[in-house]
C-alpha positions as CSV (number, residue, x, y, z in Angstrom):
1,M,146.3,99.1,156.9
2,A,144.6,100.4,153.7
3,E,145.9,103.6,152.2
4,K,143.6,106.5,152.8
5,K,141.9,107.9,149.7
6,D,142.5,111.5,148.6
7,Y,139.7,113.6,150.2
8,Y,139.2,115.6,147.0
9,D,138.7,112.3,145.1
10,V,136.2,111.1,147.7
11,L,134.0,114.1,147.0
12,G,134.7,114.0,143.3
13,L,136.6,117.3,143.3
14,K,139.9,118.7,142.1
15,K,142.4,120.3,144.5
16,G,141.6,124.0,145.0
17,A,137.9,123.5,145.0
18,T,135.9,126.4,146.5
19,E,133.9,126.3,149.7
20,D,130.6,126.2,147.8
21,E,131.9,123.5,145.5
22,I,132.9,121.4,148.5
23,K,129.6,121.8,150.2
24,K,127.6,121.0,147.0
25,A,129.7,117.9,146.4
26,F,129.2,116.8,150.0
27,R,125.4,117.2,149.7
28,K,125.3,115.2,146.5
29,K,127.5,112.4,147.8
30,A,125.9,112.2,151.2
31,M,122.4,112.0,149.6
32,E,123.6,109.1,147.4
33,Y,125.2,107.0,150.2
34,H,123.2,107.9,153.3
35,P,122.5,104.7,155.3
36,D,118.7,105.4,155.4
37,K,118.7,105.4,151.6
38,N,120.9,102.2,151.5
39,P,119.7,100.0,154.3
40,G,122.0,97.0,155.0
41,D,124.6,98.1,152.4
42,K,127.9,98.0,154.2
43,E,129.8,99.4,151.2
44,A,127.5,102.4,151.1
45,E,128.0,102.8,154.9
46,E,131.8,102.9,154.5
47,R,131.5,105.4,151.6
48,F,129.3,107.6,153.8
49,K,131.9,107.6,156.5
50,E,134.6,108.5,154.0
51,I,132.5,111.3,152.7
52,N,131.9,112.7,156.2
53,E,135.6,112.5,157.0
54,A,136.5,114.2,153.8
55,Y,134.0,117.0,154.4
56,G,135.1,117.4,158.0
57,I,138.6,118.3,156.8
58,L,137.9,120.3,153.6
59,S,135.1,122.4,155.1
60,D,137.5,123.7,157.8
61,K,139.8,126.4,156.4
62,E,142.7,125.6,158.7
63,K,142.5,121.8,158.3
64,K,142.1,122.2,154.6
65,D,145.2,124.3,154.4
66,L,147.2,121.7,156.3
67,Y,145.8,118.9,154.1
68,D,146.6,120.9,150.9
69,R,150.2,121.3,152.1
70,F,151.0,118.0,153.8
71,G,148.3,115.5,152.7
72,H,146.8,113.1,155.2
73,A,149.9,113.5,157.5
74,G,148.9,117.2,158.0
75,V,145.6,116.2,159.7
76,D,146.7,113.1,161.5
77,P,147.4,113.8,165.2
78,N,149.7,110.8,165.3
79,S,151.9,111.9,162.4
80,G,155.0,114.2,162.2
81,F,153.9,115.9,159.1
82,G,155.2,118.1,156.3
83,A,158.0,120.6,156.7
84,G,157.5,120.3,160.5
85,G,158.1,116.6,160.4
86,F,158.9,116.2,164.1
87,G,157.1,114.2,166.7
88,G,153.6,115.3,167.6
89,F,153.2,117.6,164.5
90,G,149.8,116.3,163.7
91,G,146.6,117.8,162.4
92,F,144.0,119.3,164.5
93,G,143.2,116.7,167.1
94,G,139.9,114.9,167.0
95,S,139.0,116.3,163.6
96,G,140.4,113.7,161.2
97,A,139.6,110.0,160.7
98,G,137.8,108.0,163.3
99,G,134.3,109.5,163.2
100,S,134.9,112.7,165.2
101,Y,134.5,115.3,162.5
102,G,135.6,118.9,162.7
103,G,132.6,120.2,160.7
104,D,129.1,120.8,162.0
105,F,126.9,118.7,159.8
106,S,123.6,119.3,161.5
107,D,122.6,122.1,159.2
108,I,123.5,120.1,156.1
109,F,121.9,116.8,157.3
110,G,118.8,118.7,158.4
111,D,118.5,120.1,154.8
112,L,119.3,116.8,153.2
113,F,117.5,114.3,155.2
114,G,115.2,116.1,157.6
115,S,112.5,116.7,155.0
116,V,113.3,113.6,152.8
117,F,113.8,110.6,155.0
118,G,111.6,110.1,158.0
119,G,114.2,108.0,159.8
120,A,117.0,110.3,158.9
121,A,115.4,113.2,160.6
122,G,115.3,111.4,163.9
123,G,119.0,110.4,163.4
124,A,119.9,113.9,162.7
125,G,118.1,115.0,165.9
126,R,120.0,112.5,168.0
127,G,123.3,113.5,166.4
128,S,122.6,117.2,167.0
129,A,121.9,116.6,170.6
130,K,125.6,115.8,171.0
131,Q,126.3,119.4,170.2
132,N,125.1,120.2,173.7
133,G,127.4,117.7,175.3
134,P,131.1,118.2,175.9
135,R,132.8,119.7,172.8
136,K,136.5,120.5,172.2
137,G,137.4,124.2,172.0
138,R,138.5,125.9,168.8
139,D,142.1,125.4,167.6
140,L,144.2,128.5,167.1
141,Q,147.1,129.4,164.8
142,Q,149.9,131.9,165.4
143,G,152.9,132.8,163.3
144,M,156.4,133.1,164.7
145,R,159.6,134.5,163.0
146,I,162.9,133.0,164.1
147,T,166.5,133.3,162.9
148,F,168.4,130.9,160.7
149,K,170.6,129.9,163.6
150,D,167.6,129.3,166.0
151,A,166.1,127.0,163.3
152,A,169.3,125.0,162.9
153,F,170.1,124.6,166.6
154,G,166.8,124.9,168.3
155,T,165.8,127.5,170.9
156,K,163.2,128.5,173.5
157,K,160.8,131.3,172.8
158,K,157.9,133.1,174.4
159,I,154.8,134.0,172.6
160,R,152.0,136.3,173.6
161,L,148.5,136.1,172.2
162,K,144.9,136.9,173.0
163,R,142.4,134.1,173.3
164,Q,139.1,133.2,174.8
165,S,139.3,131.7,178.3
166,D,136.8,130.5,180.8
167,C,135.3,133.5,182.7
168,P,136.9,133.6,186.2
169,A,133.8,135.1,187.7
170,C,131.5,132.3,186.8
171,Q,134.1,129.5,186.1
172,G,132.8,129.3,182.5
173,T,129.2,128.5,183.4
174,G,127.7,131.7,182.1
175,A,125.5,132.0,185.2
176,K,126.0,134.6,187.9
177,N,127.5,133.4,191.1
178,G,124.8,132.0,193.4
179,T,122.6,131.2,190.5
180,A,122.3,128.2,188.2
181,K,121.4,127.1,184.7
182,H,118.9,124.4,184.0
183,T,118.0,122.2,181.0
184,C,115.5,123.7,178.6
185,E,112.2,122.0,179.1
186,T,111.1,122.5,175.6
187,C,113.9,120.6,173.8
188,H,115.1,118.6,176.9
189,G,118.6,119.8,176.4
190,S,119.0,118.9,172.7
191,G,118.8,122.5,171.4
192,Q,116.4,121.4,168.7
193,V,112.8,120.6,168.2
194,Q,111.1,118.3,165.6
195,T,107.9,119.1,163.8
196,Q,105.9,116.7,161.7
197,Q,103.9,117.5,158.6
198,R,101.4,115.3,156.8
199,T,101.2,115.5,153.1
200,P,99.6,113.3,150.3
201,F,103.1,111.7,149.9
202,G,103.5,110.8,153.6
203,S,104.6,112.1,156.9
204,F,107.7,114.3,156.9
205,T,109.8,115.4,159.8
206,S,111.9,118.6,160.0
207,I,114.3,119.8,162.6
208,G,115.0,123.3,163.7
209,P,116.6,125.3,166.6
210,C,114.6,125.3,169.8
211,P,112.8,128.7,170.1
212,T,112.9,128.7,173.9
213,C,116.7,128.4,174.4
214,G,117.8,129.5,171.0
215,G,119.4,126.2,170.3
216,K,121.6,126.1,173.4
217,G,119.7,123.4,175.3
218,I,120.0,125.3,178.6
219,I,118.4,128.2,180.2
220,I,120.4,130.8,182.2
221,E,118.1,132.8,184.4
222,T,120.7,135.3,185.6
223,P,123.6,135.7,183.2
224,C,127.1,136.5,184.6
225,P,127.6,140.2,184.4
226,E,131.3,139.8,183.5
227,C,130.8,137.7,180.4
228,N,127.2,138.4,179.7
229,G,126.3,134.8,180.0
230,S,128.7,133.5,177.4
231,G,131.0,131.9,180.0
232,K,134.1,133.2,178.1
233,V,136.3,136.3,178.3
234,V,139.3,137.4,176.1
235,K,142.6,137.3,177.9
236,E,146.2,137.9,176.9
237,V,148.5,135.0,177.8
238,T,152.3,134.4,177.5
239,L,153.3,130.8,176.6
240,N,156.7,129.1,176.3
241,V,157.6,127.4,173.0
242,D,160.3,124.8,172.7
243,I,161.7,124.9,169.1
244,P,163.7,121.7,168.2
245,A,166.8,121.8,166.1
246,G,166.3,121.4,162.4
247,V,162.9,123.1,161.9
248,D,162.4,125.1,158.6
249,N,160.0,127.5,156.9
250,D,156.3,126.5,157.6
251,S,157.2,124.0,160.3
252,V,154.3,123.6,162.7
253,I,154.7,123.3,166.5
254,P,151.5,122.2,168.3
255,L,150.9,123.3,171.8
256,R,148.2,120.9,173.0
257,G,145.4,122.3,175.1
258,Q,146.5,125.9,174.5
259,G,143.6,126.8,172.2
260,E,140.3,128.1,173.3
261,P,138.4,126.4,176.1
262,G,135.9,123.7,175.4
263,T,132.1,123.8,175.8
264,N,130.1,122.0,178.4
265,G,133.2,120.5,180.0
266,G,134.9,119.6,176.7
267,P,138.7,119.8,176.4
268,S,140.5,122.9,175.2
269,G,141.6,123.2,171.6
270,D,145.2,123.3,170.5
271,L,147.5,126.2,169.4
272,Y,149.6,125.7,166.3
273,I,152.7,127.8,165.9
274,I,153.7,128.3,162.2
275,L,157.4,129.1,161.8
276,Q,159.0,131.5,159.4
277,V,162.8,131.4,159.2
278,E,164.8,134.4,158.3
279,P,167.3,133.9,155.4
280,H,171.0,133.5,156.1
281,E,173.5,136.0,154.6
282,V,175.8,133.2,153.5
283,F,174.1,129.8,153.5
284,Q,171.1,128.6,151.5
285,R,169.2,125.7,152.8
286,Q,167.6,122.8,150.9
287,G,166.0,120.3,153.3
288,D,168.8,119.4,155.7
289,D,171.6,120.3,153.3
290,L,173.3,123.7,153.1
291,H,174.8,125.3,150.0
292,L,177.6,127.9,149.9
293,E,179.5,129.7,147.1
294,I,183.2,130.6,147.5
295,P,185.1,132.6,145.0
296,I,188.6,131.5,143.9
297,T,191.2,133.0,141.6
298,F,192.4,131.7,138.3
299,D,195.8,130.6,139.7
300,Q,194.1,128.8,142.6
301,A,191.8,126.9,140.3
302,A,194.7,126.0,137.9
303,L,197.3,125.1,140.5
304,G,195.1,123.9,143.3
305,T,194.8,125.5,146.8
306,T,193.4,125.1,150.3
307,I,190.4,127.2,151.1
308,V,188.8,127.9,154.4
309,V,185.1,126.9,154.4
310,P,182.7,128.3,157.1
311,T,180.2,125.8,158.5
312,L,177.5,126.4,161.1
313,T,179.8,125.4,164.0
314,E,183.4,125.9,162.8
315,K,185.8,126.7,160.0
316,V,187.3,123.8,158.1
317,S,190.1,123.5,155.5
318,Y,189.4,122.0,152.2
319,K,191.8,121.2,149.4
320,V,190.8,122.3,145.9
321,P,192.6,120.1,143.4
322,P,194.6,121.5,140.5
323,G,192.5,122.1,137.3
324,T,189.3,122.7,139.2
325,Q,186.7,124.2,136.8
326,P,184.3,127.0,137.6
327,N,181.1,126.0,139.4
328,T,182.5,122.7,140.6
329,L,180.6,121.4,143.6
330,F,182.3,119.9,146.6
331,R,180.5,118.0,149.3
332,L,181.4,118.2,153.0
333,K,179.5,115.3,154.6
334,G,177.6,115.9,157.8
335,K,178.2,119.6,157.9
336,G,174.6,120.6,157.2
337,V,171.6,120.9,159.5
338,K,170.4,118.3,162.0
339,S,167.3,116.5,161.0
340,V,164.2,117.0,163.1
341,R,163.5,113.3,162.7
342,G,166.7,112.1,164.5
343,N,170.4,112.6,164.9
344,R,171.2,112.5,161.2
345,Y,172.8,115.6,159.7
346,G,172.6,117.0,156.2
347,D,175.6,117.9,154.0
348,L,177.3,121.1,153.1
349,Y,177.8,121.7,149.3
350,V,180.5,124.2,148.4
351,K,180.4,125.7,144.8
352,V,183.7,127.3,143.7
353,I,183.1,130.4,141.6
354,L,186.0,131.6,139.4
355,E,186.5,135.3,139.9
356,V,188.0,137.1,136.9
357,P,190.1,140.2,137.8
358,T,188.6,143.4,136.6
359,K,191.3,146.0,137.4
360,L,194.7,145.2,135.9
361,T,197.7,147.4,135.4
362,K,199.5,147.4,132.1
363,E,202.3,145.2,133.6
364,Q,199.7,142.7,134.8
365,Q,198.0,142.7,131.4
366,K,201.2,142.0,129.7
367,A,202.1,139.2,132.1
368,L,198.7,137.5,131.5
369,K,199.0,137.8,127.8
370,E,202.5,136.2,127.9
371,L,201.1,133.4,130.1
372,G,198.3,132.7,127.7
373,E,200.8,132.5,124.8
374,K,203.0,130.1,126.8
375,L,200.1,127.9,127.8
376,G,198.9,127.1,124.3
377,P,195.7,125.4,123.3
378,E,196.8,122.0,124.7
379,A,196.4,123.4,128.2
380,Y,192.6,123.9,127.6
381,A,191.1,120.5,127.0
382,R,187.5,121.6,126.7
383,R,188.4,124.5,124.4
384,S,190.4,122.1,122.2
385,T,187.4,119.7,122.0
386,F,185.0,122.4,121.1
387,S,187.3,123.7,118.4
388,K,187.4,120.3,116.8
389,L,183.7,120.0,116.9
390,F,183.3,123.4,115.4
391,D,185.6,122.6,112.6
392,K,183.8,119.3,112.0
393,L,180.4,121.1,111.7
394,W,181.4,124.2,109.8
395,G,184.8,123.4,108.4
396,S,187.9,125.5,108.7
397,D,188.8,128.5,106.5
């Protein structure tokens, strides 16, 4: 399978482009590769699909944010993407590749082709009519803060949020009980009307919202008093969230079908939980690995010792060999965090920090001085090497 092209490259943009820059680039590219302008050109047709797909992602703030952070995996519903990385962590379903675009192109295509290409206007009208068919509901995003321990071992949480739901009084129809809605006779349910204008250069077709139904395609004679005919009401809901072991900052957990309800019988959108993990007072995390600093004394470093190392699940003993230097890093294999992608565990890296005593009695000072004199320069290999290099560079007095 061919590797997907970068969406910014497809539109001729650099990452970080503004909303206006994205829209202008789309207009230009769509004008250049539109099928009505390139009849029978398969390559232009493929480019036109790529352009639509790229605009569908980059024109949507939430999808663009996921794409900027995780690339194509962030907007692929079949991919475990980015920091989340575990099964089902895809982009916003139905809005990526495959022809079902998240953006609403009718306004742009109407501007581009409705008044330029006669055939294109008709095509735009047919495409816009789909807006009045079943449409998926809006995706939602909610943040959740969890502890370091919950991220490492997994947990179950509840989340409360307000979202639009189908009005219980009218079951989402928007019409008062006992009444009905019917298809607009002016636009025949498309929500748009076409007008033709003859000019010295030919006949031009333009498309606009239906004035009778306001672009909805339906007429509600008696609106539902509970929702004022919208078919939607705002409700607070409580949802259960299963957080798998190994998640990290900015991991994304999708709750399918828990977004806002669809329109005209379409499926509900999805809810995306964005995790923020509280820092640990001892451990620092890098991927699935943990890092820890443990102070040791001069005599422990010189003579060797056994230290007790805390892990996420237990305390383990570790032998520090004689002559250990400050900031030496030791690795405890498999003592890190469980990977969200399987049963593999990261490692724990322990850095030993040499702690120099700061409060010494006169007797202790004397003992240390005598020890230093007894050790002599041969006990310090690095210092001896440095002294030789110094003498070589600058000579000795």
